[in-house]
C-alpha positions as CSV (number, residue, x, y, z in Angstrom):
1,M,9.1,25.4,-46.8
2,P,12.8,26.2,-47.7
3,F,13.5,22.9,-49.5
4,L,10.7,23.6,-51.9
5,K,12.4,26.8,-53.1
6,G,15.0,27.2,-55.8
7,A,15.5,25.5,-59.2
8,G,13.9,22.1,-59.4
9,P,12.6,21.8,-55.9
10,I,11.3,18.3,-56.7
11,R,14.9,17.1,-56.6
12,R,14.9,17.4,-52.8
13,T,11.7,15.4,-52.2
14,L,12.0,11.9,-50.9
15,P,9.9,10.1,-53.6
16,Y,12.1,11.6,-56.3
17,L,15.3,10.6,-54.5
18,K,14.1,7.0,-54.1
19,S,13.1,6.7,-57.8
20,G,16.8,6.5,-58.9
21,S,17.8,3.3,-60.7
22,L,21.6,3.6,-60.7
23,I,23.3,1.8,-57.9
24,F,27.1,1.5,-58.3
25,K,29.0,-1.6,-57.7
26,D,30.9,-1.9,-54.4
27,R,34.3,-1.3,-56.1
28,V,33.3,2.3,-57.2
29,K,34.6,4.8,-54.7
30,I,34.8,8.3,-56.4
31,V,32.9,9.8,-59.4
32,E,34.3,12.9,-61.1
33,I,32.1,15.0,-63.4
34,H,33.9,17.3,-65.8
35,C,31.6,19.7,-67.6
36,N,31.3,23.4,-68.6
37,W,28.5,25.8,-68.2
38,Y,29.5,28.0,-71.1
39,P,31.5,27.1,-74.2
40,R,34.8,28.5,-75.2
41,R,35.1,31.5,-77.3
42,Y,36.4,29.6,-80.3
43,A,33.3,27.3,-80.1
44,V,30.7,29.9,-80.5
45,E,30.0,29.0,-84.1
46,H,29.8,25.3,-83.2
47,L,27.4,26.2,-80.3
48,I,25.1,28.2,-82.7
49,K,25.1,25.4,-85.3
50,Y,25.1,22.2,-83.1
51,G,24.3,23.4,-79.6
52,N,26.3,23.0,-76.4
53,P,27.8,19.5,-76.1
54,H,27.9,19.9,-72.3
55,D,24.1,20.2,-71.9
56,G,23.5,16.5,-71.4
57,L,26.1,16.2,-68.7
58,N,24.9,19.4,-67.0
59,A,21.3,18.1,-67.0
60,F,22.7,14.8,-65.6
61,H,24.4,16.6,-62.8
62,F,21.3,18.7,-62.1
63,W,18.6,15.9,-62.2
64,N,20.3,12.6,-61.7
65,V,23.2,13.2,-59.3
66,P,20.8,13.8,-56.3
67,Q,19.3,10.4,-56.9
68,I,22.7,8.7,-57.3
69,Q,24.0,10.3,-54.2
70,F,21.0,9.2,-52.2
71,A,21.2,5.6,-53.5
72,N,25.0,5.5,-53.0
73,P,25.9,7.3,-49.8
74,D,29.4,5.8,-49.7
75,V,30.4,7.1,-53.1
76,Q,32.0,10.5,-53.4
77,I,30.7,12.6,-56.3
78,I,32.7,15.7,-57.4
79,R,32.1,18.1,-60.2
80,F,34.9,20.0,-61.9
81,L,33.4,23.0,-63.7
82,D,35.0,24.9,-66.7
83,M,38.3,23.0,-66.6
84,T,38.2,20.7,-69.6
85,P,37.0,21.3,-73.2
86,N,35.1,18.0,-73.5
87,P,32.5,16.6,-71.1
88,F,33.4,13.3,-69.5
89,I,33.0,11.3,-66.3
90,R,35.9,9.5,-64.5
91,C,35.2,6.8,-61.9
92,W,37.8,5.7,-59.4
93,L,37.8,2.1,-58.3
94,D,39.0,0.6,-55.0
95,N,42.1,-0.8,-56.7
96,G,43.3,2.6,-58.0
97,K,42.2,2.1,-61.6
98,T,39.9,4.6,-63.4
99,V,37.1,4.2,-65.9
100,L,36.4,7.1,-68.3
101,F,33.0,7.8,-69.9
102,D,32.8,10.1,-72.9
103,C,29.7,12.3,-72.6
104,Y,30.1,14.5,-75.6
105,E,26.7,15.5,-77.0
106,K,24.9,12.8,-75.0
107,T,21.6,13.2,-73.2
108,R,21.3,12.5,-69.5
109,Y,19.3,9.4,-70.2
110,E,22.1,8.0,-72.4
111,I,24.7,8.8,-69.7
112,V,22.6,7.0,-67.0
113,T,22.2,4.0,-69.3
114,Q,25.9,3.8,-70.0
115,L,26.9,4.1,-66.3
116,T,24.3,1.5,-65.3
117,K,25.5,-1.0,-68.0
118,I,29.2,-0.7,-67.1
119,L,29.5,0.1,-63.4
120,G,25.9,-0.4,-62.1
121,K,24.4,-3.4,-60.4
122,S,22.0,-5.5,-62.5
123,K,18.4,-6.2,-61.5
124,D,19.2,-9.8,-60.6
125,R,22.0,-8.7,-58.4
126,L,19.8,-6.1,-56.6
127,K,17.1,-8.7,-56.1
128,L,19.6,-11.2,-54.6
129,E,21.1,-8.6,-52.3
130,S,17.6,-7.5,-51.2
131,A,16.7,-11.1,-50.4
132,R,19.9,-11.6,-48.4
133,A,19.3,-8.4,-46.5
134,K,15.8,-9.5,-45.6
135,D,17.1,-12.9,-44.5
136,A,19.7,-11.2,-42.3
137,Q,17.1,-8.9,-40.8
138,D,14.8,-11.8,-40.1
139,Y,17.7,-13.8,-38.5
140,D,18.5,-10.9,-36.1
141,N,14.8,-10.3,-35.3
142,P,14.1,-11.9,-32.0
143,A,10.4,-12.2,-32.9
144,Q,11.1,-14.7,-35.8
145,F,11.3,-18.4,-35.1
146,G,11.9,-21.5,-37.3
147,F,14.5,-22.7,-39.7
148,N,17.3,-20.3,-40.7
149,K,16.4,-18.1,-37.7
150,K,18.3,-17.2,-34.6
151,Q,15.8,-19.2,-32.4
152,F,14.1,-22.3,-33.7
153,C,11.5,-22.3,-30.9
154,I,10.3,-19.8,-28.3
155,C,11.4,-22.2,-25.6
156,E,15.0,-21.3,-26.4
157,V,14.4,-17.7,-25.1
158,A,15.3,-17.1,-21.5
159,G,12.3,-16.8,-19.3
160,Q,9.9,-18.9,-21.5
161,V,8.5,-22.3,-20.7
162,P,10.8,-25.0,-22.1
163,C,9.7,-27.8,-24.4
164,S,8.2,-30.8,-22.7
165,G,10.2,-33.1,-24.9
166,T,13.5,-32.0,-23.4
167,C,12.5,-30.9,-19.9
168,P,9.6,-32.3,-17.8
169,L,7.1,-29.6,-17.1
170,P,4.9,-29.2,-14.0
171,K,1.7,-31.2,-14.3
172,K,-0.4,-28.0,-14.0
173,Y,1.0,-26.8,-17.4
174,L,-0.1,-30.0,-19.2
175,G,-3.6,-30.5,-20.6
176,Y,-3.4,-34.2,-19.6
177,Y,-3.9,-33.2,-16.0
178,K,-6.5,-30.4,-16.5
179,Q,-9.1,-32.3,-14.4
180,Y,-7.0,-32.1,-11.2
181,K,-7.0,-29.3,-8.6
182,P,-3.8,-27.4,-8.0
183,E,-3.5,-28.7,-4.4
184,E,-3.9,-32.3,-5.7
185,L,-1.2,-31.9,-8.2
186,E,1.1,-30.3,-5.6
187,K,0.5,-33.3,-3.3
188,W,1.0,-35.7,-6.2
189,N,4.3,-34.1,-7.2
190,Q,5.6,-34.7,-3.6
191,D,4.7,-38.4,-3.8
192,L,7.9,-39.9,-5.4
193,D,6.5,-43.4,-5.3
194,A,3.6,-42.7,-7.7
195,D,4.1,-44.5,-11.1
196,Y,2.7,-43.7,-14.5
197,L,0.1,-46.4,-14.5
198,T,-1.5,-44.9,-11.3
199,E,-1.5,-41.5,-12.9
200,K,-3.2,-42.8,-16.0
201,Q,-5.8,-44.7,-14.1
202,K,-6.6,-41.6,-12.0
203,Q,-6.8,-39.4,-15.1
204,K,-9.2,-41.9,-16.7
205,R,-11.4,-41.8,-13.6
206,F,-11.5,-38.0,-13.6
207,M,-12.4,-38.0,-17.3
208,W,-15.4,-40.2,-16.6
209,F,-16.3,-38.5,-13.3
210,P,-15.1,-34.9,-13.2
211,P,-15.4,-33.3,-9.7
212,H,-17.8,-30.6,-10.8
213,A,-20.4,-32.8,-12.5
214,K,-21.1,-36.4,-12.9
215,P,-22.1,-37.8,-16.3
216,V,-25.7,-38.8,-17.0
217,L,-26.4,-42.5,-17.5
218,D,-27.9,-41.8,-21.0
219,Y,-24.6,-40.5,-22.4
220,L,-22.6,-43.5,-21.5
221,P,-22.1,-45.5,-24.7
222,D,-21.5,-49.0,-23.1
223,I,-24.8,-49.3,-21.1
224,E,-26.0,-52.9,-21.5
225,K,-29.6,-54.1,-21.7
226,P,-29.3,-56.4,-18.7
227,F,-28.3,-53.4,-16.5
228,L,-31.3,-51.4,-17.7
229,R,-33.6,-54.4,-17.2
230,E,-32.3,-54.8,-13.6
231,F,-32.3,-51.2,-12.5
232,G,-35.0,-49.6,-14.6
233,Q,-35.6,-48.6,-18.2
234,T,-37.0,-45.1,-17.9
235,P,-34.2,-42.5,-18.2
236,G,-34.1,-40.2,-15.1
237,K,-36.4,-42.4,-13.1
238,D,-35.2,-45.2,-10.8
239,I,-31.9,-45.2,-12.6
240,A,-28.9,-46.1,-10.4
241,P,-25.8,-43.8,-10.6
242,P,-22.9,-44.8,-12.9
243,D,-20.9,-46.2,-10.0
244,S,-23.6,-48.8,-9.5
245,Y,-23.4,-49.8,-13.1
246,Y,-19.6,-50.4,-12.9
247,E,-20.1,-52.3,-9.7
248,W,-22.8,-54.4,-11.3
249,K,-20.6,-55.0,-14.4
250,A,-17.7,-56.1,-12.1
251,R,-20.0,-58.6,-10.4
252,Q,-21.1,-60.0,-13.8
253,E,-17.5,-60.6,-14.8
254,K,-16.8,-62.4,-11.6
255,K,-19.8,-64.6,-12.1
256,I,-18.5,-65.5,-15.6
257,K,-15.1,-66.4,-14.2
């Protein structure tokens, strides 16, 4: 693969580019890097004795600038080669002012630490911006609902069933009327004179006697001994249907009155 060829091919891999820790503040617009590959002729003795003072900035440009450019795509980074005797970095701000960094005989780690401390965003700031970006992403996401979201409930989305608290729903959508047949509900909706008490009574009747199966007498909790004494005591044998029990109970109440 072509991007794995050349000097330091790891610099062009995505994990290496994402591992950079220097993120400039928003007011930084241009970064100038002034360094030399080779020392001047008069500095040969100094180079032999102390080394090249530009090595740290050259290593910074070679290893760290790809990470900085990947993390700061809006910042322009320029290198001026063999133009100044001393290595330094100049940063241009949005108000026209400049900030100079002396890089003489400094390693690339010291240069990164110095830039991060003066013009880089702190960890707390990055954490705050990450949280704000996540909140903004969740706010714009149509699949998120609740507080601080674009929609509090799915009923606010067009095409969804509205909340029953704000808009009356058809009875077939409510669990309160699950015992009714669709044609009965349709006929009931057309009856404008039906009141809530009649609906409640009809629902109670269907809860006790659903159309598909009638409850067995043994499962009724309010069976009284006089009824069993009158209609039989053996379950499943000579037991009157539940309708007879309620008729018998109504007759007993009339007798008491």
